[in-house]
Phi, psi and omega in degrees: 000323183295325181289330175293319178294317179296317180297317178296322178298310181291329176294320177295319177297315180296317181296317179293324177295316179294316179296320178298317179296313181298317181293324178295315179296314181295328183276329188247343187266350184241148180292316180285136185274334186253332185299316179300322180289321178296316178295318180300311181293324178296311181292325178295316179293319179296316179294320178298315178300312183295316182289328175291323176296317179294317181296330180289341180272349183278131184238336185248163180293323178296320178296323176295318179298318178296315180301310180292327176296316178295318178297320179295314180296319178297316179297317178297316178298321180296316179294320178294320177299317178296314185296325186261347183241338183269123179267112177285146178294138178264167176262049184296324178294318180296318180295318180296317180297322180292325179287332177287340185271004179295125184294141177288150179290133180260148178276138180258000000 
């Protein structure tokens, strides 16, 4: 019983971290304020529907292992694709402004 509680706890921590990251990217990385959230919720609902339909067809333990293995590989591939192809906005303006604020040397 304790491992089920621990697993749910860590799953909740992981889920909240991923959702926080996704919402931050959707909120700050795109010019349009509502379109990223609409696309996110649409794809999340579509994926939930599709995966629940597939999961309802699974009957054996081996099929569950294959299902979770495929889901793991897809998730890993998605994170790697994001990490290597998505360019996050930089704070180049903020860095430039900070370098402009360096005080000039004053004569004594």
